[in-house]
C-alpha positions as CSV (number, residue, x, y, z in Angstrom):
1,M,-62.2,98.6,162.8
2,F,-58.3,98.3,163.2
3,R,-57.2,101.4,165.1
4,P,-60.1,101.0,168.1
5,K,-58.5,97.7,169.0
6,V,-55.0,97.9,168.2
7,D,-54.2,101.6,169.5
8,A,-56.6,100.9,172.5
9,V,-54.6,97.5,173.7
10,L,-51.3,99.3,173.1
11,A,-52.4,102.1,175.3
12,L,-53.9,99.9,177.9
13,H,-50.6,98.1,178.0
14,E,-48.5,101.2,178.4
15,V,-50.7,102.7,181.4
16,T,-50.8,99.4,183.2
17,R,-47.7,97.5,182.8
18,G,-46.3,98.8,186.2
19,L,-49.4,98.2,188.1
20,E,-48.8,94.4,188.7
21,L,-52.3,93.6,187.6
22,D,-54.1,90.2,188.5
23,A,-55.7,89.9,185.1
24,F,-55.4,91.7,181.5
25,V,-58.1,90.4,179.5
26,V,-59.0,91.3,175.9
27,Y,-62.0,90.5,173.8
28,S,-60.9,89.6,170.2
29,S,-63.1,87.4,167.7
30,A,-62.9,84.1,166.2
31,S,-62.6,85.8,162.7
32,G,-58.9,86.5,163.5
33,V,-58.5,82.6,164.0
34,L,-61.1,81.4,161.4
35,G,-60.7,84.0,158.8
36,G,-63.8,86.3,157.7
37,P,-64.6,86.7,153.9
38,G,-65.0,90.3,153.4
39,Q,-63.7,91.3,156.8
40,G,-60.0,91.3,156.4
41,N,-59.5,94.3,158.4
42,Y,-61.7,93.1,161.4
43,S,-60.0,89.9,161.3
44,A,-56.5,91.4,161.3
45,A,-57.1,93.5,164.0
46,N,-58.3,90.6,166.3
47,A,-55.5,88.5,165.3
48,F,-53.2,91.3,166.7
49,L,-55.0,91.1,170.1
50,D,-54.4,87.5,170.1
51,A,-50.9,87.9,169.4
52,F,-50.3,90.6,171.8
53,A,-51.6,88.6,174.6
54,Q,-49.2,85.9,173.7
55,W,-46.4,88.5,173.7
56,R,-47.3,89.9,177.0
57,R,-47.1,86.3,178.6
58,T,-43.5,86.1,177.3
59,Q,-42.7,89.4,179.1
60,G,-44.1,87.9,182.5
61,L,-47.2,90.0,182.3
62,P,-50.7,88.5,182.8
63,A,-52.9,88.5,179.7
64,V,-55.5,86.3,177.9
65,S,-57.4,86.9,174.8
66,L,-60.8,85.4,174.4
67,A,-61.6,85.1,170.8
68,W,-65.4,85.1,171.0
69,G,-67.8,83.6,168.7
70,L,-71.5,85.1,168.2
71,W,-73.1,85.6,171.5
72,G,-77.3,85.6,171.3
73,D,-78.0,88.7,173.5
74,A,-79.8,91.0,171.3
75,G,-78.2,93.9,173.1
76,G,-75.0,93.2,171.8
77,M,-73.5,92.7,168.2
78,A,-76.0,90.1,167.4
79,G,-78.7,92.6,167.8
80,A,-77.6,94.3,164.6
81,L,-77.6,91.1,162.6
82,D,-80.6,90.9,160.0
83,R,-82.2,87.9,158.6
84,T,-79.2,87.6,155.8
85,D,-76.6,88.0,158.5
86,Q,-78.1,85.3,161.0
87,A,-78.4,82.8,157.9
88,R,-75.0,83.4,157.0
89,M,-73.9,82.5,160.6
90,R,-75.7,79.7,160.6
91,R,-74.2,78.3,157.4
92,S,-70.8,79.0,159.1
93,G,-71.3,76.7,161.9
94,I,-71.6,79.1,164.5
95,R,-74.2,79.2,166.9
96,P,-75.1,82.0,169.3
97,L,-73.9,81.7,172.8
98,S,-76.6,82.5,175.7
99,V,-75.5,84.9,178.3
100,E,-75.0,81.9,180.7
101,E,-72.8,79.9,178.4
102,G,-70.9,82.9,177.7
103,M,-70.2,83.9,181.3
104,E,-69.1,80.3,182.0
105,L,-66.7,80.3,179.1
106,F,-65.4,83.7,180.6
107,D,-64.7,82.0,184.0
108,A,-63.0,79.2,182.4
109,G,-60.8,81.5,180.2
110,L,-59.4,83.3,183.4
111,G,-58.7,80.2,185.1
112,A,-56.8,78.9,181.9
113,D,-53.1,78.7,181.3
114,E,-53.3,79.5,177.6
115,P,-52.9,83.0,176.5
116,T,-55.4,82.8,173.8
117,L,-58.6,80.7,173.9
118,V,-61.6,80.4,171.3
119,P,-64.9,80.4,173.1
120,V,-67.2,79.6,170.3
121,K,-70.3,77.2,170.0
122,F,-70.0,75.3,167.0
123,D,-72.7,73.3,165.1
124,L,-70.9,70.0,164.2
125,S,-73.6,69.1,161.8
126,A,-72.9,72.2,159.9
127,L,-69.3,71.7,159.8
128,T,-69.5,68.0,158.7
129,A,-71.6,69.4,155.6
130,Q,-69.0,71.8,154.9
131,A,-66.5,69.1,155.1
132,G,-68.3,67.0,152.6
133,A,-68.5,70.2,150.3
134,G,-64.8,70.8,150.6
135,Q,-65.4,74.2,152.2
136,L,-64.4,73.7,155.9
137,A,-62.1,76.1,157.3
138,P,-58.6,74.6,157.8
139,M,-58.4,75.4,161.5
140,L,-61.6,73.2,162.1
141,Q,-60.8,70.1,160.1
142,G,-59.8,68.1,163.2
143,L,-63.3,68.6,164.6
144,V,-65.3,66.5,162.3
145,R,-65.0,63.9,159.6
146,P,-66.0,64.3,155.9
147,P,-69.3,62.2,155.3
148,R,-68.5,59.0,153.3
149,R,-69.4,59.0,149.7
150,A,-71.5,56.1,148.5
151,A,-69.9,53.4,146.4
152,S,-71.0,53.3,142.8
153,T,-73.9,50.8,142.3
154,G,-72.9,50.3,138.6
155,G,-75.8,52.3,137.3
156,P,-75.1,55.0,134.6
157,V,-72.2,57.3,135.5
158,P,-73.3,61.1,135.9
159,A,-71.5,63.9,134.1
160,D,-68.3,64.7,136.1
161,S,-68.5,68.2,135.8
162,L,-70.8,71.1,135.1
163,T,-69.1,71.5,131.9
164,D,-70.0,68.1,130.8
165,R,-73.5,68.6,131.7
166,L,-73.7,72.0,129.8
167,A,-72.0,70.4,126.8
168,A,-75.0,68.1,126.4
169,L,-77.5,70.9,126.4
170,P,-78.6,73.1,123.6
171,A,-77.9,76.8,124.1
172,E,-81.2,77.8,125.7
173,E,-81.0,75.0,128.2
174,Q,-77.7,75.7,129.1
175,T,-78.8,79.3,130.0
176,E,-81.6,78.0,132.0
177,M,-79.6,75.6,133.9
178,L,-77.0,78.4,134.9
179,L,-79.4,80.8,135.9
180,D,-81.1,78.2,138.2
181,L,-77.8,77.6,139.9
182,V,-77.2,81.4,140.2
183,R,-80.7,82.0,141.4
184,G,-80.3,79.2,143.8
185,E,-77.1,80.3,145.2
186,V,-78.3,84.0,145.5
187,A,-81.4,82.5,147.4
188,V,-79.0,80.6,149.9
189,V,-76.8,83.5,150.6
190,L,-79.8,86.0,151.2
191,G,-81.6,83.7,153.2
192,H,-84.6,83.0,151.1
193,A,-86.7,79.8,151.4
194,D,-86.6,79.1,147.5
195,A,-85.0,80.9,144.3
196,E,-88.5,81.8,142.9
197,S,-88.3,85.2,144.6
198,I,-85.1,86.0,142.8
199,V,-85.7,88.2,139.7
200,P,-83.0,87.6,137.3
201,G,-82.6,91.2,136.1
202,Q,-82.7,92.6,139.3
203,A,-79.8,94.4,140.4
204,F,-77.7,92.9,143.5
205,S,-77.8,96.1,145.2
206,D,-81.5,96.1,145.2
207,L,-81.6,92.8,146.3
208,G,-80.0,93.5,149.4
209,F,-76.1,92.3,148.9
210,D,-73.3,93.9,150.8
211,S,-69.6,93.3,150.8
212,L,-70.1,90.0,152.8
213,T,-72.8,88.4,150.8
214,A,-70.9,89.4,147.7
215,V,-67.8,87.3,148.5
216,E,-70.0,84.5,149.8
217,L,-71.8,84.4,146.6
218,R,-68.6,84.3,144.7
219,N,-67.1,81.6,147.0
220,R,-70.1,79.4,146.4
221,L,-70.3,80.0,142.8
222,N,-66.6,79.2,142.8
223,A,-67.1,75.8,144.4
224,A,-70.3,75.0,142.1
225,T,-68.5,75.7,138.9
226,G,-64.9,75.1,139.5
227,L,-63.9,78.8,138.2
228,L,-62.0,81.2,140.0
229,L,-64.3,84.1,139.9
230,S,-63.1,87.8,140.6
231,A,-63.9,89.2,144.1
232,T,-65.7,92.0,142.2
233,L,-68.0,89.6,140.6
234,I,-71.5,91.2,141.5
235,F,-69.9,94.8,140.4
236,D,-68.9,93.4,137.2
237,Y,-72.2,91.6,136.5
238,P,-74.5,93.3,138.6
239,S,-77.6,91.0,138.2
240,P,-78.2,87.3,138.4
241,A,-78.9,87.3,134.6
242,A,-75.5,88.8,134.0
243,I,-73.7,86.5,135.8
244,T,-75.4,83.9,134.1
245,E,-74.2,85.0,130.8
246,H,-70.8,85.3,132.0
247,L,-70.8,81.9,133.5
248,R,-72.0,80.3,130.3
249,A,-69.3,82.4,128.2
250,E,-66.8,80.7,130.6
251,L,-68.3,77.0,130.7
252,A,-69.8,76.7,127.5
253,P,-68.6,79.3,125.0
254,G,-70.0,79.1,121.5
255,P,-68.1,79.1,118.3
256,A,-65.8,81.8,118.3
257,A,-67.0,84.8,116.3
258,G,-64.8,86.9,114.0
259,A,-63.9,90.3,114.7
260,V,-66.6,92.7,113.9
261,D,-65.6,95.8,111.8
262,L,-67.7,98.8,112.6
263,A,-67.7,100.0,109.0
264,D,-69.3,96.9,107.8
265,I,-72.3,97.4,110.2
266,D,-75.6,98.7,108.6
267,E,-76.7,101.2,111.6
268,A,-80.2,101.5,110.2
269,G,-80.8,97.8,110.3
270,L,-79.0,97.2,113.7
271,R,-81.4,100.0,115.1
272,K,-84.2,98.2,113.8
273,A,-82.9,94.8,115.0
274,L,-82.5,96.6,118.6
275,A,-86.0,97.8,118.5
276,T,-87.4,94.2,118.4
277,V,-85.5,93.4,121.6
278,P,-87.8,93.9,124.8
279,L,-86.5,96.2,127.6
280,K,-87.0,93.4,130.0
281,R,-84.2,91.5,128.1
282,F,-81.9,94.5,128.3
283,Q,-82.8,94.5,132.1
284,E,-82.0,90.7,132.5
285,L,-78.6,91.3,130.9
286,G,-77.7,94.3,133.5
287,V,-77.1,96.9,130.7
288,L,-80.4,98.8,130.9
289,K,-78.9,101.1,133.7
290,Q,-75.9,101.7,131.3
291,L,-77.9,102.4,128.3
292,L,-80.4,105.0,130.0
293,P,-77.6,107.7,130.6
294,L,-76.8,107.4,126.8
295,V,-80.5,108.1,126.1
296,A,-80.7,111.0,128.4
297,T,-77.8,112.8,126.6
298,A,-78.7,112.0,123.1
299,P,-79.6,114.8,120.7
300,G,-83.2,116.2,121.5
301,A,-83.1,114.8,125.1
302,V,-84.3,117.1,127.7
303,T,-81.3,118.1,129.8
304,P,-81.8,119.4,133.4
305,A,-80.2,122.8,134.3
306,P,-76.7,122.6,135.9
307,S,-78.0,123.5,139.3
308,E,-80.9,120.9,139.2
309,A,-78.5,118.3,137.8
310,R,-76.0,118.8,140.5
311,Q,-79.0,118.7,143.3
312,N,-80.2,115.4,141.5
313,A,-76.7,113.9,141.6
314,S,-76.3,114.9,145.3
315,R,-79.8,113.4,146.5
316,L,-78.8,110.1,144.3
317,I,-75.4,109.8,146.0
318,A,-76.8,110.4,149.4
319,D,-79.4,107.6,148.8
320,L,-76.8,105.0,147.9
321,D,-75.3,102.7,150.1
322,V,-71.5,101.6,150.0
323,A,-72.1,98.8,147.6
324,G,-74.1,101.3,145.2
325,L,-71.4,103.8,145.2
326,I,-68.7,101.1,144.5
327,E,-70.9,99.8,141.6
328,R,-71.1,103.3,139.9
329,A,-67.5,103.9,140.4
330,M,-66.6,100.7,138.7
331,G,-68.8,101.7,136.0
332,D,-69.3,104.8,134.0
333,T,-67.4,107.3,135.7
334,N,-69.1,110.0,133.5
335,N,-72.3,109.3,135.3
């Protein structure tokens, strides 16, 4: 992401600086101005292009950097966006430019005196909604006003925070409430019409999450809960049910349990108790994948020959996407 932009513009500058050009135009991206969660390298490269255009102007050389938003042309970068990506762009408040709009903005950019311009088509209603939720990018706060909050009518005062609402519920209802919250945010991030299609125990990698949607989910849950969740949230807690358990532990912790001495555990009793837990519950908690390798290496388990094991591992690695590889790397490194 970084070298094709930075190295290319530096090379272009070196080979043309003595040619008395009429124009020196570079295409950057609005992500360098507004930021792009999960796209730090891409944002930095484009911010360099914007700064470089300004530097060239100080050297008496022509330059303009156009920090483009999204184009609607299916033949460009927009053609690679799937439904989830498109939904994320709509929530960001950026609308696709038509070819005609883009060319008009290009002409305007060439005739402007500014070295850096941001040709983007904004959805002001989406930006207003972001402002109301406290999620509007700082650079855009002058474009819209946050919606006014209705004054209290003197009725019963609702709970001020999610923690307050949880504290008023029994444990089972706390879990149900948090699971509804998590599934709802997952559905929004993935562009689903409702949360019913989100299976609590399904792995995020199977749901179609990537680095961008992972960051967006973390940010939305931060806003909804008031917590500061880790950027590696979906890798640490790889299913909606696992995140739910984590949120409940953070927001509504039960009575502190004393330290458990392994010497005091009745192994036979524990095995008997575990046998009563449905496999679906282990799956919902996101631990089934961690338990299966232990079962496969238990005494009496059938172990494949080394060559077969290596072939199986190679096929598995080849089939995994980046998110899947990271998930395994951050988990049990022996698997």
